[in-house]
PyMOL CGO cylinders between C-alpha atoms (Angstrom):
from pymol import cmd
from pymol.cgo import CYLINDER

trace = [
    CYLINDER, 7.09, -9.74, 24.42, 8.23, -10.59, 20.88, 0.3, 1, 1, 1, 1, 1, 1,
    CYLINDER, 8.23, -10.59, 20.88, 6.79, -13.30, 18.83, 0.3, 1, 1, 1, 1, 1, 1,
    CYLINDER, 6.79, -13.30, 18.83, 8.99, -16.02, 17.38, 0.3, 1, 1, 1, 1, 1, 1,
    CYLINDER, 8.99, -16.02, 17.38, 9.04, -14.39, 13.99, 0.3, 1, 1, 1, 1, 1, 1,
    CYLINDER, 9.04, -14.39, 13.99, 9.87, -11.07, 15.39, 0.3, 1, 1, 1, 1, 1, 1,
    CYLINDER, 9.87, -11.07, 15.39, 12.79, -12.36, 17.28, 0.3, 1, 1, 1, 1, 1, 1,
    CYLINDER, 12.79, -12.36, 17.28, 14.06, -14.08, 14.20, 0.3, 1, 1, 1, 1, 1, 1,
    CYLINDER, 14.06, -14.08, 14.20, 13.99, -10.72, 12.42, 0.3, 1, 1, 1, 1, 1, 1,
    CYLINDER, 13.99, -10.72, 12.42, 15.87, -9.16, 15.24, 0.3, 1, 1, 1, 1, 1, 1,
    CYLINDER, 15.87, -9.16, 15.24, 18.40, -11.84, 15.20, 0.3, 1, 1, 1, 1, 1, 1,
    CYLINDER, 18.40, -11.84, 15.20, 18.79, -11.49, 11.40, 0.3, 1, 1, 1, 1, 1, 1,
    CYLINDER, 18.79, -11.49, 11.40, 19.31, -7.75, 11.55, 0.3, 1, 1, 1, 1, 1, 1,
    CYLINDER, 19.31, -7.75, 11.55, 21.85, -8.04, 14.47, 0.3, 1, 1, 1, 1, 1, 1,
    CYLINDER, 21.85, -8.04, 14.47, 23.62, -10.95, 12.69, 0.3, 1, 1, 1, 1, 1, 1,
    CYLINDER, 23.62, -10.95, 12.69, 27.17, -10.25, 11.48, 0.3, 1, 1, 1, 1, 1, 1,
    CYLINDER, 27.17, -10.25, 11.48, 26.33, -12.85, 8.69, 0.3, 1, 1, 1, 1, 1, 1,
    CYLINDER, 26.33, -12.85, 8.69, 23.34, -11.86, 6.72, 0.3, 1, 1, 1, 1, 1, 1,
    CYLINDER, 23.34, -11.86, 6.72, 22.24, -14.32, 4.01, 0.3, 1, 1, 1, 1, 1, 1,
    CYLINDER, 22.24, -14.32, 4.01, 21.34, -13.30, 0.54, 0.3, 1, 1, 1, 1, 1, 1,
    CYLINDER, 21.34, -13.30, 0.54, 17.78, -13.99, -0.67, 0.3, 1, 1, 1, 1, 1, 1,
    CYLINDER, 17.78, -13.99, -0.67, 17.64, -16.47, -3.48, 0.3, 1, 1, 1, 1, 1, 1,
    CYLINDER, 17.64, -16.47, -3.48, 15.30, -15.28, -6.32, 0.3, 1, 1, 1, 1, 1, 1,
    CYLINDER, 15.30, -15.28, -6.32, 14.71, -11.89, -4.60, 0.3, 1, 1, 1, 1, 1, 1,
    CYLINDER, 14.71, -11.89, -4.60, 12.35, -10.63, -7.37, 0.3, 1, 1, 1, 1, 1, 1,
    CYLINDER, 12.35, -10.63, -7.37, 10.28, -13.80, -6.97, 0.3, 1, 1, 1, 1, 1, 1,
    CYLINDER, 10.28, -13.80, -6.97, 10.29, -13.34, -3.04, 0.3, 1, 1, 1, 1, 1, 1,
    CYLINDER, 10.29, -13.34, -3.04, 9.22, -9.73, -3.54, 0.3, 1, 1, 1, 1, 1, 1,
    CYLINDER, 9.22, -9.73, -3.54, 6.24, -10.77, -5.85, 0.3, 1, 1, 1, 1, 1, 1,
    CYLINDER, 6.24, -10.77, -5.85, 5.25, -13.45, -3.44, 0.3, 1, 1, 1, 1, 1, 1,
    CYLINDER, 5.25, -13.45, -3.44, 5.14, -10.82, -0.49, 0.3, 1, 1, 1, 1, 1, 1,
    CYLINDER, 5.14, -10.82, -0.49, 3.32, -8.37, -2.63, 0.3, 1, 1, 1, 1, 1, 1,
    CYLINDER, 3.32, -8.37, -2.63, 0.70, -11.08, -3.36, 0.3, 1, 1, 1, 1, 1, 1,
    CYLINDER, 0.70, -11.08, -3.36, 0.41, -11.99, 0.31, 0.3, 1, 1, 1, 1, 1, 1,
    CYLINDER, 0.41, -11.99, 0.31, -0.16, -8.35, 1.28, 0.3, 1, 1, 1, 1, 1, 1,
    CYLINDER, -0.16, -8.35, 1.28, -2.77, -7.73, -1.44, 0.3, 1, 1, 1, 1, 1, 1,
    CYLINDER, -2.77, -7.73, -1.44, -4.52, -10.93, -0.36, 0.3, 1, 1, 1, 1, 1, 1,
    CYLINDER, -4.52, -10.93, -0.36, -4.49, -9.73, 3.20, 0.3, 1, 1, 1, 1, 1, 1,
    CYLINDER, -4.49, -9.73, 3.20, -5.89, -6.34, 2.66, 0.3, 1, 1, 1, 1, 1, 1,
    CYLINDER, -5.89, -6.34, 2.66, -8.26, -7.04, -0.34, 0.3, 1, 1, 1, 1, 1, 1,
    CYLINDER, -8.26, -7.04, -0.34, -10.00, -9.82, 1.62, 0.3, 1, 1, 1, 1, 1, 1,
    CYLINDER, -10.00, -9.82, 1.62, -13.83, -9.60, 1.68, 0.3, 1, 1, 1, 1, 1, 1,
    CYLINDER, -13.83, -9.60, 1.68, -15.81, -10.13, 4.72, 0.3, 1, 1, 1, 1, 1, 1,
    CYLINDER, -15.81, -10.13, 4.72, -19.72, -10.56, 4.70, 0.3, 1, 1, 1, 1, 1, 1,
    CYLINDER, -19.72, -10.56, 4.70, -21.55, -8.39, 7.12, 0.3, 1, 1, 1, 1, 1, 1,
    CYLINDER, -21.55, -8.39, 7.12, -25.18, -8.10, 8.10, 0.3, 1, 1, 1, 1, 1, 1,
    CYLINDER, -25.18, -8.10, 8.10, -26.97, -4.66, 8.46, 0.3, 1, 1, 1, 1, 1, 1,
    CYLINDER, -26.97, -4.66, 8.46, -30.56, -3.69, 8.77, 0.3, 1, 1, 1, 1, 1, 1,
    CYLINDER, -30.56, -3.69, 8.77, -31.47, -1.23, 6.16, 0.3, 1, 1, 1, 1, 1, 1,
    CYLINDER, -31.47, -1.23, 6.16, -35.10, 0.31, 5.29, 0.3, 1, 1, 1, 1, 1, 1,
    CYLINDER, -35.10, 0.31, 5.29, -36.70, -1.54, 2.40, 0.3, 1, 1, 1, 1, 1, 1,
    CYLINDER, -36.70, -1.54, 2.40, -37.28, 1.75, 0.68, 0.3, 1, 1, 1, 1, 1, 1,
    CYLINDER, -37.28, 1.75, 0.68, -33.58, 2.51, 0.69, 0.3, 1, 1, 1, 1, 1, 1,
    CYLINDER, -33.58, 2.51, 0.69, -32.73, -1.01, -0.72, 0.3, 1, 1, 1, 1, 1, 1,
    CYLINDER, -32.73, -1.01, -0.72, -35.23, -0.26, -3.46, 0.3, 1, 1, 1, 1, 1, 1,
    CYLINDER, -35.23, -0.26, -3.46, -33.60, 3.07, -4.43, 0.3, 1, 1, 1, 1, 1, 1,
    CYLINDER, -33.60, 3.07, -4.43, -30.15, 1.39, -4.18, 0.3, 1, 1, 1, 1, 1, 1,
    CYLINDER, -30.15, 1.39, -4.18, -31.56, -1.19, -6.73, 0.3, 1, 1, 1, 1, 1, 1,
    CYLINDER, -31.56, -1.19, -6.73, -32.86, 1.53, -9.02, 0.3, 1, 1, 1, 1, 1, 1,
    CYLINDER, -32.86, 1.53, -9.02, -29.53, 3.61, -8.95, 0.3, 1, 1, 1, 1, 1, 1,
    CYLINDER, -29.53, 3.61, -8.95, -27.55, 0.34, -9.37, 0.3, 1, 1, 1, 1, 1, 1,
    CYLINDER, -27.55, 0.34, -9.37, -29.49, -0.67, -12.37, 0.3, 1, 1, 1, 1, 1, 1,
    CYLINDER, -29.49, -0.67, -12.37, -28.88, 2.69, -14.01, 0.3, 1, 1, 1, 1, 1, 1,
    CYLINDER, -28.88, 2.69, -14.01, -25.42, 2.38, -13.18, 0.3, 1, 1, 1, 1, 1, 1,
    CYLINDER, -25.42, 2.38, -13.18, -25.11, -1.19, -14.73, 0.3, 1, 1, 1, 1, 1, 1,
    CYLINDER, -25.11, -1.19, -14.73, -24.01, -2.96, -11.45, 0.3, 1, 1, 1, 1, 1, 1,
    CYLINDER, -24.01, -2.96, -11.45, -25.56, -5.02, -8.75, 0.3, 1, 1, 1, 1, 1, 1,
    CYLINDER, -25.56, -5.02, -8.75, -26.83, -3.07, -5.82, 0.3, 1, 1, 1, 1, 1, 1,
    CYLINDER, -26.83, -3.07, -5.82, -24.63, -4.79, -3.44, 0.3, 1, 1, 1, 1, 1, 1,
    CYLINDER, -24.63, -4.79, -3.44, -21.58, -3.47, -5.50, 0.3, 1, 1, 1, 1, 1, 1,
    CYLINDER, -21.58, -3.47, -5.50, -22.92, -0.02, -5.37, 0.3, 1, 1, 1, 1, 1, 1,
    CYLINDER, -22.92, -0.02, -5.37, -23.39, -0.11, -1.54, 0.3, 1, 1, 1, 1, 1, 1,
    CYLINDER, -23.39, -0.11, -1.54, -19.77, -1.50, -1.21, 0.3, 1, 1, 1, 1, 1, 1,
    CYLINDER, -19.77, -1.50, -1.21, -18.58, 1.18, -3.51, 0.3, 1, 1, 1, 1, 1, 1,
    CYLINDER, -18.58, 1.18, -3.51, -20.16, 3.87, -1.38, 0.3, 1, 1, 1, 1, 1, 1,
    CYLINDER, -20.16, 3.87, -1.38, -18.85, 2.55, 1.70, 0.3, 1, 1, 1, 1, 1, 1,
    CYLINDER, -18.85, 2.55, 1.70, -15.42, 2.32, 0.34, 0.3, 1, 1, 1, 1, 1, 1,
    CYLINDER, -15.42, 2.32, 0.34, -15.47, 5.85, -0.90, 0.3, 1, 1, 1, 1, 1, 1,
    CYLINDER, -15.47, 5.85, -0.90, -16.78, 7.25, 2.36, 0.3, 1, 1, 1, 1, 1, 1,
    CYLINDER, -16.78, 7.25, 2.36, -14.17, 5.42, 4.57, 0.3, 1, 1, 1, 1, 1, 1,
    CYLINDER, -14.17, 5.42, 4.57, -11.18, 6.56, 2.17, 0.3, 1, 1, 1, 1, 1, 1,
    CYLINDER, -11.18, 6.56, 2.17, -12.50, 10.08, 2.05, 0.3, 1, 1, 1, 1, 1, 1,
    CYLINDER, -12.50, 10.08, 2.05, -13.28, 9.97, -1.61, 0.3, 1, 1, 1, 1, 1, 1,
    CYLINDER, -13.28, 9.97, -1.61, -17.15, 10.49, -1.17, 0.3, 1, 1, 1, 1, 1, 1,
    CYLINDER, -17.15, 10.49, -1.17, -17.79, 14.12, -1.52, 0.3, 1, 1, 1, 1, 1, 1,
    CYLINDER, -17.79, 14.12, -1.52, -21.14, 15.82, -0.95, 0.3, 1, 1, 1, 1, 1, 1,
    CYLINDER, -21.14, 15.82, -0.95, -22.56, 17.76, -4.03, 0.3, 1, 1, 1, 1, 1, 1,
    CYLINDER, -22.56, 17.76, -4.03, -23.74, 21.15, -3.18, 0.3, 1, 1, 1, 1, 1, 1,
    CYLINDER, -23.74, 21.15, -3.18, -26.55, 22.52, -5.49, 0.3, 1, 1, 1, 1, 1, 1,
]
cmd.load_cgo(trace, "trace")
């Protein structure tokens, strides 16, 4: 089953009389902003972490010059995007 918006898109595509978009560059920027807001939205979570690990995060974050929550977020982001690599000594 299609949503109302999806049906409007199908009707538009199948229409023999497509309409021009007024201020197309402005519309593109508006859509880019909407997508950016959607995918950069922050969500608070609660997790249980060993106190000793939190203290280690705080020490590491201090040496990096950032809050420890930012460090944890950065590590999670790097892990999930495949950018976190293990060092082999």
